[in-house]
C-alpha positions as CSV (number, residue, x, y, z in Angstrom):
1,M,9.7,-6.7,-87.9
2,Q,11.9,-3.7,-88.0
3,A,12.8,-2.0,-84.8
4,T,11.7,1.6,-84.5
5,N,14.3,4.1,-83.3
6,Y,12.9,7.1,-81.4
7,E,15.1,10.1,-80.9
8,F,14.1,12.5,-78.1
9,N,15.1,16.1,-77.5
10,Y,14.9,15.7,-73.7
11,D,15.2,19.5,-73.1
12,N,12.2,20.4,-75.4
13,E,10.1,17.6,-73.9
14,A,10.8,18.8,-70.4
15,K,10.1,22.5,-71.3
16,N,6.8,21.5,-72.9
17,I,5.5,20.2,-69.6
18,G,6.7,23.2,-67.6
19,L,10.1,22.0,-66.3
20,T,13.3,24.2,-66.2
21,V,16.5,22.7,-67.5
22,G,19.1,22.3,-64.8
23,I,21.8,20.4,-66.6
24,S,20.9,19.5,-70.2
25,E,19.7,16.0,-70.7
26,E,20.4,15.2,-67.0
27,I,18.2,17.1,-64.5
28,Y,15.1,19.2,-64.8
29,F,13.0,20.9,-62.1
30,C,9.9,23.0,-61.4
31,T,9.3,25.1,-58.3
32,L,5.7,24.6,-57.2
33,S,5.8,27.0,-54.3
34,R,8.4,28.6,-52.0
35,V,8.5,25.3,-50.0
36,S,8.0,22.6,-52.8
37,T,10.0,21.6,-55.8
38,V,9.7,18.8,-58.4
39,Y,12.9,17.3,-59.8
40,V,13.4,14.9,-62.7
41,E,16.9,13.4,-62.9
42,K,18.7,10.7,-65.0
43,I,20.3,8.3,-62.7
44,G,22.3,5.6,-64.5
45,D,20.2,4.4,-67.4
46,H,16.8,5.4,-66.0
47,W,14.9,8.5,-65.0
48,V,13.4,9.4,-61.6
49,A,10.9,12.2,-60.7
50,W,10.3,13.3,-57.2
51,R,8.9,16.2,-55.1
52,E,10.6,17.7,-52.2
53,N,9.0,19.8,-49.5
54,Y,11.1,22.1,-47.3
55,L,10.6,23.6,-43.9
56,S,9.6,27.3,-44.0
57,N,12.7,29.6,-43.9
58,N,15.0,26.6,-43.9
59,K,16.8,24.6,-46.6
60,R,16.2,21.3,-44.9
61,I,13.9,18.8,-46.6
62,S,10.8,18.0,-44.5
63,N,9.6,15.2,-46.8
64,F,9.7,13.9,-50.3
65,K,7.6,11.8,-52.7
66,I,8.7,9.6,-55.6
67,I,6.4,10.5,-58.6
68,A,7.8,8.1,-61.2
69,N,10.8,5.8,-61.9
70,G,11.6,4.3,-65.3
71,S,12.0,5.4,-68.9
72,F,12.1,9.0,-70.0
73,E,8.7,8.8,-71.6
74,L,7.0,7.2,-68.6
75,V,8.6,9.7,-66.1
76,M,7.6,12.7,-68.3
77,A,4.0,11.5,-68.7
78,R,3.6,10.9,-64.9
79,T,5.3,14.2,-64.1
80,K,3.0,16.1,-66.5
81,N,0.0,14.5,-64.9
82,Y,1.3,15.3,-61.4
83,L,1.9,19.0,-62.4
84,Q,-1.6,19.2,-63.9
85,Y,-3.1,17.7,-60.7
86,I,-1.3,20.3,-58.6
87,K,-2.5,23.2,-60.8
88,K,-6.1,21.9,-60.6
89,K,-5.9,21.5,-56.9
90,R,-4.8,25.1,-56.4
91,K,-7.8,26.5,-58.2
């Protein structure tokens, strides 16, 4: 069986789900509110997505949640689902 080689354009994939490019092919983010931001970052050879909440009128993190950890495809899928969940919750 022949191996299939997938080539991703990380920036386009991230933009398609609503993320902003921080550093091309390394870090992406999306501001959910004035006190909450979602980040996706390549750390070593895997990707991590997390959400940070901040104290009002302060730059200190009050808490964070790991959304996904693994391959780019997995992290983007889970981040997309998380962003959709937040949008539905706000309605």
